[in-house]
N, C-alpha and C positions, 0 to 999 in steps of 0.2 A: 683864420676866418676864410681864407681862400679855399683851403681843403674842405671846409664845411660846406661851402657853396657847391663845390665839385660833387661831393657825395649826394647832396640834395638833388642836383641835376640828374645824376645817375639813377636815383630812386624814381624820379618822375618819368624818366625814359622807360624803366622796367615796367612801371604801372601802365604806361601807354601801350607797351607791347602786349601786356597781359589782356588789357581791354580789347585790343585789336584782335587777338586770338579768339576771345570769347565771342566777339561780334561775328567773326568769320565762321566759327563753329555753329552758332545759332542760324546763320544764313544758310549753311549747308543743310542743316537739319530741316529748315523750312522748305528748301527746294526738294529735299528727299520726300518729305511728307506730301507735298503737292504732286510729286510724280507717282505716289502709290495710289493705285486704283482700288475699287471695291473688291475685285477679284483677288489681288495680292493680299489685301487685308484679311479676307476670309480664309485664304490659304494659310496665312500666318497664325490666325486664330485656331484653325483646326490642328495645326502642328503643335501649338502650345497646349491645347486640350489633350492631345494624344500623349504628350510628354507627362502631363499631370496624371493621366490615367495609368501610364506605365509605372510611374513612381509609386502611386497608390497601391497598385496590384503587387508590386515586388517587395514593398517594405513589409516588415514583420509587424504583427499586431499583438496586443496584450489581451488575454482572456482568462477566465476561471475554469478549471477542470477538476473533476473529482477523481481521486486516486486511492488505492489501498496499499498500505505499507506494512510489512512485517518487521517489527523491531528486531535487530540482530547486530552482531558485530561485523566488521568489515571482512573478517575471515569466515564468510558464511558457509564455505565448503567443509569446514571442520565442525563436525556434529556437536561437540561440546560447547562451541562458542555461538551456536545459532541463537539460542534463547537467552535473554538477559536475566540478571537477578530480579526477584520480585519487586524490590524497592525502586528500581529504575522505572519499570512500566507503571507502577502505581503512583509515581509522581506526575504522570501525564493525565489530564482530565479533558472531558468534552468541553469545547469552547476555548481551549488553549490556543494561542496565536503566536505567529512569528512576524516581525516587522523588519523592513529594510532600513538602510542607513538614513533614509529620509523620513522615517516614522510611518511609512505606509504599510498596511497589512499585506502579507504575501502568502500566508498559510493559516489555516484554522482546522482544528480537530472537530470532525462531525460525529464520529462514532468510534467506539472501542470494543473489540472482542478479546476476551481473556480466557486462556485455557491453562489449567494446572498441568505440570509435568511430573512424571515419576521421578523420585529421587533415587537414581541408580547407584549412587556412591555412598549411601549411608548419611547419617546426620551431620558428618563433618563438611559436606558440600553445601554450598548456598542453594536455597530453594529457588527454582527457576520457573518462569511461566512464559507461555507464548502470547504475544500481544500483536493484534492486527488493528492498525489505525486507519480509519477512513478520513481523508483530509480534502479540503478544498484548497487548491494551489493556484496562485497567480502565475501564469506561464506566458511565454512569448512564442507565438506560432508563426513559422515562416510560411508565407502565402504560396510560395512556389513548391517547396518540398513537403509542406504540411507537418514538418517535424516540430516537436515541442521542446522548449528549453525552460528549465527552472533554475534561477540563480546562475544564469550563464552556463549551465551544464545540460546535456541532453537528458530528456525525461523519457525513459523507455522501461518496459517490463524487464525485471531482472537486474536493473542497474542500482548500485548503491546510492543512497541519498541521505542527507543529514538535515536536522532541524534544530533550531534554538527556540524551544517552546517555553514561554514564561521563564522558569529558572532551571529547565532541564535540557540537556544536550542529548539528542537522540540520533542514533545511526540505524538505518533500516534498508530494506530491499523493496523495490516497487513490485507488487504482485498483480496489480490491475489498474488500468486506466480507462475511464469511462469513454464510450464512443469508439474504442478499439474493439473489434470483434471478440466477444467473450463466449466460449462454448460451455461454460459452467452452468449447470442447472441445479437449483435447490430442490431436494425431495425428502420425503420421510420414508424410512425403512423400519422394519421390525426384525430384530435379531434374537436368536436363541443361542445361548452359549453357556459355558461352565467356567467358573473360577475354581481351579483345582488346588487341593492340598493347602488350604489356608487355615488360619487359626479360627476357633469357634467364635471369638469376640469380633473378628472381622465379619464373619457370616451374619451374625446376629445384628450387627450395626446397619446392615443394608435394609432400608425401609421400602416396602412396596409403595409406590407413589412418589418416591424420592426423585428429585429433579436436579439435573446439572444445568447451570445457566452460564451464559457468557457475561462479559463485563457490563453489558447494557440491559441485563435482565431477561434476555430471550432464552427460552427453554431449548436446549440442544440435545438433551437425552432425558428419558423418564423410565424408571423401573416399573414394569407392568406386573411382573410376577417373579417369585423366587421359591426354590425348593432346596432345603439343606439336608445333606446326607453325609454319613461317615465317609471319609476319604478311603479310596482303595490303597492297599499296600501289598507289596510282594514279599512273600516269606519263603525261604529255602529250608527244607527239612534236612535232618541228618543223613537221610538216604538219597539226597540229591533232587527230590521233587520240588518244583516251583509252584507255589500256591498263591492265590489272591485272597487276602483277608481284609478286614476293615480296621482302620487306624482310629482308635478312640480319641486321639489327640488332635486330629486334623479333620477338616471338612471339605467336601465338594459342594459348591453352590451353583445350582442351575438357575440361570437368569434369563428373563425375557424382558427386552427393553425396546422402546421406540427411540430412534435416533434421527437427527437432522443431518443430511449428507449433501455433498456436492457431487453431481455426476459430470464427469469429464470423459467424453468418448464413451467407452463401454465400462469404465471403472467408477466406483463410488468411493468417496473419501469423507471420513468423519474427522471433525476438528481440523479441517482444511487439508491435512496430509496423512491421516491414518487410513490405510487401505481397508475396505470392507469386503472380505472374501472368506470362504470357508477355510478354517485353520489359522486365520490372522487373529492377533490378540488386540483387543480394544482396551483403552484406559478411560474409565468414566469416573470423574471426581464428584462426589456428593458432599453436602455440608457435613455429614457425620463421618464419612470414611471414603478413602480412595479405593475404588475397585480396580486393582492394578492390571489383572490379566484375565479378560473374558475371552476364552478361546471360542471363536464363532463356529457353530455347528449348522445353523440354518439361517437363511435370510429370506424375508418376505417383503412385499410392498405394503403400503398402508391399507389396502383392501384385503390383505391376507393371502394374496397369490404368491406362490413360491418363486423366488428369484434365483437362489442358488440352493 
């Protein structure tokens, strides 16, 4: 009983001490408040507002930005691995989205451009296509450096990037970011060239008016005219003379086509990366046939003025 009374007395003393400290603290606070004048109050308010402004200006902010991505593997410098198999790109559709762990949208596919590729290795190799995706990405922009980050990684032209779109995992390379200076200009050119030494059924399948379209239905090439001739062949006689004769089994196809190109500096590019110059070979895929090698002989602008 005696120890219980002692403990009770101790508790009461501690409570009195705590109450005394609180009283002293509030007394000091009241004296301090009374000592602060209008000037000191305004100075403190200005400092507080300045701190808020600095924090607001230096913190990063979220925003949406439009980018273009070419689907490829991570080993983009190895030519064979640049373009994916057709079934990977075709699993991506306009409107596909990616969400973060909180279920918030962070990416959406706005547009898709698709270009067939030549099958260089024969039928045993998987058919490949070039896919260019236009996406809207939710990024974080640093107010001081103006740098963009997507999924906590830098967002820059040429950098590898990955998406989880619906049920498709996509690796790609950033080729364009909106609002970053872009020197590319879209123009129309008319080219004249020859597909040499091809089979007759290839030549006959090319339709005047035939169109090549990208994945969104835009016309990127149109056949304006064609002429079919027997292909030239070299014959060596018994006495050593070299003669040019006609090959009844092969054809040379003279083709005139209008193509949509990107101008970068002084150069023109078809299908994003095929150079348009005299002697270069263009690949145009039509619904009926792939025109594999059009050797360019002349280039005109859309008004018919000679460019090369």
